[in-house]
N, C-alpha and C positions, 0 to 999 in steps of 0.2 A: 475507572480507566478503560479506554476503548481497546477492543481486540480486533486485529486485522488478520483474517484467515486467508491464506493462499491455498487454492485447491488445484491439484494437477488433473487435467481433463484431456480427452481426445479433442483435437481442434484442427480444422483445415488440412486434414490428411497427415497430421503429426500429433504432437503433444504441446500443450500450453499450460500456463498457470493462469488462474483468474482470481480476482478479488471482487466479490459480489457479481455484477454483470459485466465487468471489464476484463478482457482477455489480453494476455501478452502476445507477442509474436509467436508463431509456431516453431517448435524445435523438432528435429528428426526423431529423437528418442525420448522416452520417458525420463531416463536418467539426466539428460541435458535439461529438460524442463524442470525437474525437481531441483537440480543444482541452481538454476536461475532463480527459482522461487525462494530457495534458502538464502541466496545472496540478497534478494530484494527484501525479504523478511528481516534479515540482519541489519540492513541499511535503515529500515524504519525505526530501529531502536537507538540509533546513534543520536546523541543529544546535539542540539544546535545552539544558536545564540538567542538570547532573549531579544525580542524586537517589537516595536510598535507596529500594529497592523490596522488597516482601515478596510471595512467591507460594507456592502449594501445588504441589508436584511430583507426578508420576504415582504416586509411592510413598505419597502422602498426607501427607508431611512438609512443614512450612513451612520456607522458605529466605529468608534476608536477603541482599541483594546491592546493590552500588552500580552504577547504570546510568549510564554515561558519556554525556553529552549530545552528544558529538562522534562517537559510534559510529553512523553513519547508513548505510543500504544504498545500493548502486548501483541505479539505475533505468533502464528504457528502455521505449519505447512501440513496439509491433509492430502492423502492420496499417494 
């Protein structure tokens, strides 16, 4: 199972959360950024619907797949 980690960091004169190298919008306080990260982390865990998806792989070929709506990552908030 994948794990998505939200990290609270200084960003653009305020606070933000980031996942890998992607930052959220800045928040004026650490607590606001942490609350936003906790909401986002909780939303990642919400199951969805099973759906057919189509995507292009690195080899340039198209692939069809069934994406299970119950296959959700584990999440945590650091910082």
